[in-house]
C-alpha angles and dihedrals in degrees: 000000000000115000099187143355135190127222135170127229142185088235108024097183094050091048093046092051093050091049091046089055092052093045094042087239142125133254123231135176108263129223093262114072113256093017131111137199127215115212122185091180094227123159091264097060090242118181141158122214115208113201128188114273109280096023109128138172113254130182118257124236118270106322095354117121124246115282138194117250133176118249137163115293130245130214094227138015130226092214123078137166135227112208135179108228135188094228127095129250089249093053092049092049091048092052092048092049092047091052093044092241127141116259125180129181109219113199124206110260145101096329101039130032095216140022118257140161113241105214114185109203107215085348089281111074123059125221122175109210125199115201112204094270091055096052099080091056091051094047091048091050091052095058116111095248092050093046091054089055091049102037106015126230120344119260112258113235117248114243112228 
């Protein structure tokens, strides 16, 4: 289970508010200036931090904790998140259309092992959302016997 993730956005408050709507959560100012955190107050402590575009986590020196620094921005990100949400497919599509962001409903079939809603925050960052009716397909696809059918046998670790 993932308890929290961080992303960056052109407009952090707008993104945080849209995600709060999908997660049935609330938006708060975060500890880093110009950043926000979305909290749905579920029993997992789930939250999403939305930084300003270009803010990234960087390791601290020696025994210093990680810190947020400003870097150059990128058009797309290699990371993405898949999150079960309490909202419906219709609500998610409505939010995406209102914001002008790409949304695509992927249906389980030959090309994908489970249904998901591709939700492109600011048309640059991918979230896969699972409304309640999508969750059983995802959980079934993530079982060991299903994974072997999709990906084959696991790679054996090399002994050193």
